[in-house]
Legacy VTK file of the C-alpha trace (Angstrom):
# vtk DataFile Version 3.0
C-alpha trace
ASCII
DATASET POLYDATA
POINTS 548 float
58.585 -77.617 6.755
56.454 -75.668 8.807
56.017 -76.651 11.953
53.451 -75.924 15.108
55.157 -76.897 18.193
53.104 -77.209 21.259
55.370 -77.172 24.413
58.017 -75.376 22.829
58.922 -73.555 26.124
59.773 -77.161 28.015
62.555 -78.951 28.364
61.819 -81.044 25.092
60.065 -78.344 23.453
62.868 -76.055 23.692
65.418 -78.879 22.108
63.130 -79.704 19.667
62.710 -75.643 18.597
66.483 -75.912 18.608
66.976 -79.185 16.648
64.155 -78.003 13.928
65.813 -74.146 13.439
69.321 -75.814 13.204
67.627 -78.002 9.981
66.191 -75.265 8.261
62.456 -75.291 9.250
60.187 -73.079 10.765
58.842 -73.854 13.767
55.726 -71.373 14.971
55.570 -72.092 19.260
52.044 -72.538 20.792
52.022 -72.408 24.842
51.581 -70.627 27.168
54.500 -67.910 26.516
52.614 -67.090 22.977
49.534 -66.211 25.236
47.520 -69.670 24.490
45.542 -71.094 27.041
44.606 -74.382 26.622
41.337 -74.257 28.377
40.191 -72.082 25.502
41.571 -74.762 23.079
38.905 -77.403 23.693
37.423 -77.919 20.060
39.063 -78.727 16.358
37.273 -75.634 15.763
39.605 -73.429 18.304
42.662 -75.027 16.494
41.579 -74.258 12.773
43.154 -70.743 12.703
46.752 -72.016 14.167
47.115 -74.357 11.592
46.850 -71.872 8.622
50.009 -72.838 6.532
51.217 -75.652 8.685
52.823 -78.702 7.448
53.983 -80.914 10.758
52.419 -80.926 14.307
54.575 -81.512 17.256
52.670 -81.980 20.452
55.050 -82.200 23.280
52.831 -80.019 25.986
53.180 -81.421 29.677
52.715 -81.008 33.106
54.282 -82.515 35.825
51.863 -81.375 38.330
48.169 -79.839 38.600
47.471 -76.770 39.484
44.497 -74.215 39.884
44.641 -73.185 36.038
46.533 -76.403 34.501
45.032 -79.790 34.737
46.379 -83.019 33.740
42.911 -83.894 31.784
42.548 -80.292 29.912
46.604 -80.163 29.215
47.542 -83.720 28.034
44.091 -85.123 26.538
41.375 -82.562 26.100
43.032 -79.946 24.008
45.613 -82.341 22.644
42.799 -84.038 21.005
41.113 -81.409 19.655
44.328 -80.517 17.938
44.486 -84.303 16.706
40.955 -83.520 14.875
41.900 -80.023 13.840
44.637 -81.810 11.567
42.518 -84.608 10.426
39.902 -81.547 9.358
42.569 -79.146 7.596
43.942 -82.512 5.874
47.237 -82.195 8.028
49.312 -86.029 7.965
52.124 -85.506 9.786
51.376 -85.776 13.535
53.399 -86.198 16.303
52.617 -87.168 19.562
54.954 -86.765 22.715
53.641 -89.194 25.048
55.612 -90.778 28.058
56.794 -93.900 29.306
53.888 -96.125 31.215
51.536 -94.466 28.889
49.917 -97.769 28.036
48.008 -100.504 29.296
49.289 -100.575 32.875
49.026 -97.035 33.448
47.516 -96.027 36.792
48.144 -92.762 37.710
46.366 -89.307 36.507
49.658 -88.087 34.525
50.192 -91.649 32.706
45.873 -92.137 32.340
46.094 -88.626 30.284
48.631 -89.534 28.188
47.292 -92.753 27.135
44.163 -90.832 26.600
45.278 -88.817 23.568
47.423 -91.632 22.412
44.743 -93.257 21.884
42.691 -90.285 20.123
45.594 -90.099 17.710
45.966 -93.657 16.870
42.466 -94.065 16.113
42.719 -91.192 13.807
44.693 -92.797 12.072
43.427 -95.918 11.588
39.806 -94.554 10.921
40.918 -92.431 7.965
42.841 -95.924 6.651
39.908 -97.293 6.585
37.568 -94.429 5.514
40.187 -94.273 2.256
40.068 -98.383 1.965
36.024 -98.251 2.012
36.197 -96.472 -1.416
36.707 -99.644 -3.365
32.778 -100.548 -2.962
31.795 -98.333 -5.285
35.256 -97.719 -7.639
36.217 -102.123 -7.489
39.525 -100.425 -5.690
40.938 -98.087 -3.594
44.688 -97.468 -3.579
46.902 -95.812 -0.530
50.578 -95.418 -0.772
52.176 -95.764 2.192
55.326 -93.823 3.267
57.964 -95.596 5.701
60.223 -93.975 8.189
62.555 -95.243 11.181
60.828 -94.897 14.304
62.772 -96.351 17.610
65.163 -98.380 15.223
62.288 -100.089 13.479
60.781 -98.941 10.081
57.164 -98.472 10.429
54.703 -96.706 7.755
53.977 -93.098 9.017
52.289 -91.878 6.372
48.884 -93.586 4.476
47.861 -91.199 1.192
44.850 -91.927 -0.939
45.506 -91.703 -4.517
42.925 -91.460 -7.338
41.579 -94.192 -9.134
42.531 -92.464 -12.425
46.201 -92.879 -11.675
45.895 -97.041 -12.474
45.154 -99.410 -15.282
45.304 -102.560 -16.117
47.794 -104.575 -18.422
46.579 -106.046 -21.898
49.655 -107.872 -23.065
49.270 -111.309 -23.538
50.668 -113.382 -20.073
49.999 -110.608 -17.851
47.396 -110.872 -15.136
44.544 -109.072 -16.578
43.430 -108.219 -12.872
46.464 -106.927 -11.871
46.586 -102.503 -10.969
49.262 -101.017 -12.200
50.427 -97.065 -12.278
50.054 -95.782 -15.931
53.008 -94.362 -17.621
52.491 -93.642 -21.119
52.928 -97.651 -21.796
50.687 -99.999 -22.951
50.600 -102.037 -19.316
51.864 -99.837 -16.816
54.149 -99.716 -14.136
53.582 -102.484 -11.114
53.511 -101.435 -7.742
56.911 -101.819 -5.691
56.316 -103.896 -2.474
55.392 -103.187 0.754
54.432 -99.510 -1.031
50.802 -99.663 -1.386
47.412 -100.792 0.334
45.516 -101.691 -2.510
42.262 -102.978 -1.452
39.791 -104.331 -3.860
35.854 -105.071 -2.835
34.506 -107.837 -4.140
30.972 -106.612 -4.786
30.599 -109.091 -7.492
32.882 -112.000 -9.186
35.211 -111.392 -12.496
36.909 -108.596 -13.775
37.990 -106.069 -11.614
36.795 -102.756 -13.817
33.409 -104.724 -12.924
33.253 -105.616 -9.527
32.673 -102.022 -8.371
29.206 -100.932 -7.152
29.354 -97.939 -9.206
29.438 -100.021 -12.504
25.451 -100.896 -11.594
24.337 -97.630 -9.971
25.251 -95.686 -12.837
21.682 -97.081 -15.079
19.806 -95.958 -11.776
21.482 -92.891 -11.156
21.324 -91.434 -15.268
18.104 -92.435 -14.809
16.814 -91.154 -12.085
18.427 -87.449 -12.243
16.454 -87.615 -15.831
13.335 -88.272 -14.586
14.365 -85.693 -12.104
15.069 -83.084 -15.212
11.373 -83.904 -16.730
9.222 -83.286 -13.560
10.737 -79.850 -13.200
10.292 -79.125 -16.823
6.598 -80.678 -16.069
6.001 -78.705 -13.847
7.366 -75.557 -15.443
5.252 -75.887 -18.037
2.165 -77.411 -16.810
2.190 -76.248 -13.281
1.524 -72.557 -14.606
-1.554 -71.042 -16.207
-0.974 -70.536 -20.103
-0.355 -66.115 -19.963
-1.630 -65.181 -23.798
-0.772 -61.016 -24.548
-2.579 -59.578 -27.279
-2.117 -56.995 -29.404
-3.966 -54.629 -32.141
-3.099 -56.311 -35.523
-2.281 -53.069 -36.767
0.226 -52.430 -34.755
3.652 -52.365 -36.644
5.716 -51.548 -34.004
8.097 -54.488 -33.383
9.558 -52.750 -30.084
5.692 -52.853 -28.092
5.340 -56.300 -29.451
8.761 -57.337 -28.111
7.829 -55.637 -24.721
4.541 -57.631 -24.703
6.422 -60.915 -25.674
8.737 -59.801 -22.635
6.236 -59.097 -19.856
4.225 -62.208 -20.751
7.633 -64.675 -20.364
8.520 -62.420 -17.283
4.718 -62.476 -15.362
4.888 -65.964 -14.488
7.797 -65.937 -12.552
7.832 -62.441 -11.400
3.827 -61.469 -10.766
4.520 -58.170 -12.388
4.730 -56.230 -16.215
3.856 -53.439 -17.649
2.419 -53.311 -21.529
1.732 -50.077 -23.854
-1.674 -49.403 -23.945
-4.018 -50.858 -26.461
-2.558 -54.618 -25.139
-3.561 -56.984 -22.825
-2.173 -60.372 -21.349
-5.004 -63.147 -20.504
-4.395 -65.923 -18.461
-6.004 -69.431 -19.466
-6.598 -72.358 -17.444
-3.464 -74.440 -16.939
-3.081 -77.947 -19.206
-3.913 -80.455 -17.904
-1.281 -83.328 -16.699
-0.399 -85.621 -13.865
3.388 -86.045 -12.365
2.391 -89.727 -11.355
4.747 -91.416 -13.954
7.886 -88.969 -12.971
7.398 -89.929 -9.381
7.115 -93.586 -10.332
10.556 -93.448 -12.302
12.286 -91.580 -9.351
10.963 -94.171 -6.640
11.759 -97.259 -8.394
15.363 -95.574 -9.361
15.998 -95.088 -5.557
14.797 -99.065 -5.012
17.159 -99.729 -7.359
19.684 -97.884 -5.819
19.160 -99.188 -1.884
18.845 -102.651 -3.492
22.239 -102.923 -4.965
23.687 -101.084 -1.950
21.651 -102.142 0.819
19.962 -105.529 -0.417
16.876 -104.193 0.525
14.795 -101.013 0.892
13.170 -101.166 3.961
16.023 -99.778 6.208
16.437 -97.068 4.023
13.005 -95.607 3.195
9.316 -96.082 4.273
7.901 -98.845 2.223
4.470 -98.858 1.471
3.745 -102.416 2.336
6.054 -102.341 4.927
5.879 -104.332 8.043
8.480 -104.428 11.454
9.084 -107.838 11.129
10.700 -107.088 7.283
12.407 -104.171 8.337
14.333 -106.492 11.079
14.922 -109.017 8.299
16.169 -106.473 5.575
18.146 -104.975 8.934
19.561 -108.340 9.429
20.614 -108.160 5.719
22.377 -104.779 6.120
24.292 -106.468 8.676
25.196 -109.348 6.819
26.733 -106.909 4.227
28.849 -104.903 7.163
30.193 -108.092 8.261
31.349 -109.174 5.202
32.800 -105.531 3.885
34.849 -105.875 7.430
35.839 -109.228 6.573
37.534 -108.084 3.423
39.101 -104.816 4.426
40.643 -107.596 7.398
42.011 -109.568 5.133
43.454 -107.146 3.125
44.942 -104.771 6.272
46.540 -108.308 7.114
48.275 -108.774 4.064
49.619 -105.348 3.116
50.053 -103.813 6.650
50.609 -105.927 9.248
52.700 -108.388 6.836
54.817 -106.188 5.518
55.529 -104.626 9.079
56.661 -107.908 10.271
58.531 -108.952 7.174
60.644 -105.523 6.817
61.123 -105.587 10.451
61.569 -109.509 11.212
62.866 -110.811 8.010
60.407 -112.345 5.844
58.199 -115.268 7.026
55.046 -117.344 5.878
51.653 -115.161 6.128
49.951 -118.219 7.645
52.270 -116.901 11.058
51.390 -113.378 10.893
48.976 -111.915 13.216
45.678 -111.779 11.690
43.766 -108.417 11.727
40.376 -108.535 12.843
37.515 -105.994 13.202
34.918 -106.743 15.203
31.314 -106.690 13.661
29.693 -108.567 16.674
26.413 -106.790 18.093
25.861 -107.520 21.419
23.102 -110.273 22.295
20.291 -109.679 24.036
21.038 -108.595 27.913
17.444 -109.234 29.345
16.910 -112.427 26.910
20.842 -113.680 27.970
19.823 -112.994 32.068
16.554 -115.018 31.746
17.762 -118.228 29.905
21.599 -118.343 31.356
20.292 -119.724 34.685
18.311 -122.146 33.472
20.601 -123.124 31.412
23.420 -123.434 33.889
20.744 -125.381 36.298
20.675 -127.974 33.707
23.916 -128.832 34.075
25.557 -126.786 31.118
29.191 -126.097 31.533
28.718 -122.348 30.150
32.358 -120.700 30.460
31.978 -116.916 32.006
34.343 -115.548 28.870
31.848 -116.876 26.572
28.487 -114.453 28.480
30.962 -111.757 28.637
31.378 -111.879 24.837
27.930 -112.149 23.685
26.902 -109.317 25.978
30.451 -107.138 25.095
30.340 -106.415 28.192
34.767 -106.226 29.159
36.429 -109.373 31.823
37.059 -107.650 34.521
40.879 -107.835 35.935
41.848 -109.308 39.536
42.678 -105.338 40.310
39.468 -103.738 39.180
36.471 -102.666 40.832
33.561 -104.750 40.354
29.546 -104.198 40.600
28.410 -106.258 43.478
24.677 -108.050 44.075
22.530 -105.503 46.446
22.567 -107.785 49.944
18.811 -108.904 50.394
16.371 -108.154 52.879
16.036 -110.792 55.878
12.878 -112.095 57.506
10.837 -113.136 54.461
11.111 -116.479 54.455
14.147 -116.812 52.499
16.361 -118.720 54.417
19.324 -118.538 51.658
18.764 -115.068 51.214
19.015 -114.276 54.901
21.895 -116.264 56.021
24.021 -114.299 52.620
22.471 -111.114 53.738
23.447 -111.529 57.706
27.042 -112.338 56.621
27.440 -109.367 53.482
25.520 -106.989 56.839
28.512 -107.598 59.438
31.348 -107.495 56.999
30.323 -104.212 56.322
29.977 -102.994 59.802
32.236 -101.888 62.827
33.615 -104.628 65.423
31.009 -102.243 68.531
28.099 -102.234 65.980
28.396 -105.733 65.330
28.580 -107.051 68.576
25.373 -104.229 69.862
23.594 -106.217 67.403
24.826 -109.601 67.753
23.044 -108.977 71.403
19.928 -106.725 70.365
16.903 -108.654 71.468
14.407 -110.488 69.520
11.326 -108.087 69.620
13.605 -105.171 68.155
12.856 -103.883 65.186
15.937 -103.071 64.237
17.332 -106.679 64.990
17.107 -107.859 61.333
19.887 -110.350 62.595
17.964 -111.713 65.034
15.075 -111.731 62.582
17.297 -114.096 59.710
18.566 -116.565 62.875
14.969 -117.068 63.842
13.179 -117.780 60.235
16.603 -120.157 59.842
16.052 -121.906 63.110
12.150 -122.043 62.005
13.119 -124.184 58.901
15.208 -126.484 60.738
14.100 -130.433 60.958
11.390 -131.026 63.414
13.974 -133.543 64.790
16.378 -130.802 65.784
14.177 -128.840 66.469
12.718 -130.710 69.509
16.138 -131.032 70.872
17.975 -128.390 73.027
20.561 -126.162 70.470
23.531 -126.804 71.701
25.235 -124.638 69.204
22.680 -122.004 70.002
23.364 -122.298 73.632
26.982 -121.535 73.547
26.551 -118.705 71.274
24.290 -117.097 73.836
26.709 -118.017 76.606
29.604 -116.458 74.758
27.783 -113.438 73.834
26.242 -112.790 77.660
30.123 -113.648 78.837
31.569 -110.714 76.087
32.263 -106.798 76.506
33.717 -106.829 73.037
33.790 -108.095 69.627
37.212 -109.521 69.687
36.103 -111.175 73.460
33.254 -112.677 71.553
34.652 -114.731 68.804
37.172 -116.144 71.281
34.499 -117.165 73.081
32.842 -118.649 70.334
35.257 -120.694 69.270
36.607 -122.231 72.623
32.840 -122.923 73.654
32.231 -124.872 69.971
35.812 -126.324 70.634
34.331 -128.380 73.772
30.862 -128.689 72.788
30.313 -132.642 72.061
29.026 -132.569 67.896
27.904 -136.124 67.823
24.212 -135.336 67.497
24.640 -132.327 64.642
27.419 -134.692 62.845
24.603 -137.266 62.908
21.982 -135.142 61.732
23.277 -133.911 58.900
24.492 -137.051 57.994
21.586 -138.182 58.002
20.201 -135.101 55.984
22.618 -135.449 53.546
22.003 -138.773 52.824
18.423 -137.732 52.205
19.025 -135.203 50.351
21.465 -137.620 48.087
18.684 -140.452 47.608
16.214 -137.749 46.746
18.086 -135.963 44.063
18.648 -139.992 42.713
15.036 -140.451 42.805
14.106 -137.367 41.202
17.077 -137.335 38.443
16.058 -140.270 36.532
18.512 -142.713 38.788
21.602 -140.530 38.050
23.955 -139.290 40.291
LINES 1 549
548 0 1 2 3 4 5 6 7 8 9 10 11 12 13 14 15 16 17 18 19 20 21 22 23 24 25 26 27 28 29 30 31 32 33 34 35 36 37 38 39 40 41 42 43 44 45 46 47 48 49 50 51 52 53 54 55 56 57 58 59 60 61 62 63 64 65 66 67 68 69 70 71 72 73 74 75 76 77 78 79 80 81 82 83 84 85 86 87 88 89 90 91 92 93 94 95 96 97 98 99 100 101 102 103 104 105 106 107 108 109 110 111 112 113 114 115 116 117 118 119 120 121 122 123 124 125 126 127 128 129 130 131 132 133 134 135 136 137 138 139 140 141 142 143 144 145 146 147 148 149 150 151 152 153 154 155 156 157 158 159 160 161 162 163 164 165 166 167 168 169 170 171 172 173 174 175 176 177 178 179 180 181 182 183 184 185 186 187 188 189 190 191 192 193 194 195 196 197 198 199 200 201 202 203 204 205 206 207 208 209 210 211 212 213 214 215 216 217 218 219 220 221 222 223 224 225 226 227 228 229 230 231 232 233 234 235 236 237 238 239 240 241 242 243 244 245 246 247 248 249 250 251 252 253 254 255 256 257 258 259 260 261 262 263 264 265 266 267 268 269 270 271 272 273 274 275 276 277 278 279 280 281 282 283 284 285 286 287 288 289 290 291 292 293 294 295 296 297 298 299 300 301 302 303 304 305 306 307 308 309 310 311 312 313 314 315 316 317 318 319 320 321 322 323 324 325 326 327 328 329 330 331 332 333 334 335 336 337 338 339 340 341 342 343 344 345 346 347 348 349 350 351 352 353 354 355 356 357 358 359 360 361 362 363 364 365 366 367 368 369 370 371 372 373 374 375 376 377 378 379 380 381 382 383 384 385 386 387 388 389 390 391 392 393 394 395 396 397 398 399 400 401 402 403 404 405 406 407 408 409 410 411 412 413 414 415 416 417 418 419 420 421 422 423 424 425 426 427 428 429 430 431 432 433 434 435 436 437 438 439 440 441 442 443 444 445 446 447 448 449 450 451 452 453 454 455 456 457 458 459 460 461 462 463 464 465 466 467 468 469 470 471 472 473 474 475 476 477 478 479 480 481 482 483 484 485 486 487 488 489 490 491 492 493 494 495 496 497 498 499 500 501 502 503 504 505 506 507 508 509 510 511 512 513 514 515 516 517 518 519 520 521 522 523 524 525 526 527 528 529 530 531 532 533 534 535 536 537 538 539 540 541 542 543 544 545 546 547
């Protein structure tokens, strides 16, 4: 085989080159020693000239550390991703990626993350090709994909998935055999059975019945045929009736056949060439074009296109303008299109579970029941309107509904953050606007963000200082307290003020506040809070229909 090997001059590449040569393969190295700069190979088109005659591609390129000319993102991700896509373009199905241990979901270093990014590109291309080939069943009724198995790290896995034409297959005709079973043609009446686990044979149920009737192409054959007839007739109509009639006259006494033939060619060609020569004594006259309309042909073409759209999409307003369509009708038809997509995805997922996931488990772990087999699911859910949910969810929560956070994440298609992931934080609200709760939260957020000296200086600032937003927040909270508490000296405020006056550092202030609060008599405050809590509970019971 002809093998393209990137990173051939590296440690792994040198050993691979020797082993491939020993096995009789031809190796075409691609790397620094061959004058190839990965910075200039970042698109599939850049790799196409290097893939001529190649059957297998092995990517062993890698660097341990970055330099001014070599970066992890370029060497490990962007250039290999372009190479993988180029292989898909030219039909190279055997691509081997030398990855790294740790290039998985736990990856965190730039080295491992760049390797993982290239792995995901390659894996995505393989599954995308399989899904694309499987969707051919929508038209034909079935899509045959032949699997090639090999041993990879002591596990038997499919390594190739090759689409085969539907003409290779037939259904049996002998009594007692399933008329919907697909078999390979082998010059027998019933064909040869497919070997187990060797095929992904996806059958798409666009309609019920015999498998030869389930494909959409059977329904679309007549609209396609009639549309082409109408297009051909329209072209002929325009050819005949779109140009004026050309009439050539010659002297009836002329017996020169060559001159008459020349005149005939001139009459025929002048409609397209707009130029001609005729012998003297002959002339060409243009008559008025024949009357006719193209409306019948346009109607036939439009009818067949609408019939095709209905068969494929279930409607017409998502594929054309529509003469009397509205935005509301367009949305209804678009919903039907999404329903068809969901149905197609469910059928694809079922086939992949039965004919790809289950065979892998059965070969490597022994045969087991299909119900215990993991299910492959293709996510076709559309994200909900984020504005609508952000308006309605707080209201529902305030009404007492217990809504799980992962449900909201799934509806909005926003992944749930892990413990170590940085998350977005709400913006701290401004102070002094009368919102006591917001002011208190903003004060706490502000104090956490500032250094200790800045925190102490801000707390000591005079109430009239325009920069003292903390003092404004405290004043706002004091103004909102109950009249009963406002009429009495505030021991808490007095203790805090004394601690501020006697402190020279933020740490001293924290210690002084704790000491004074611990020595303070909190009987009056506890009594007020108890009576306030009781009043709040009573008010809540009265306004909540008597329920606690």
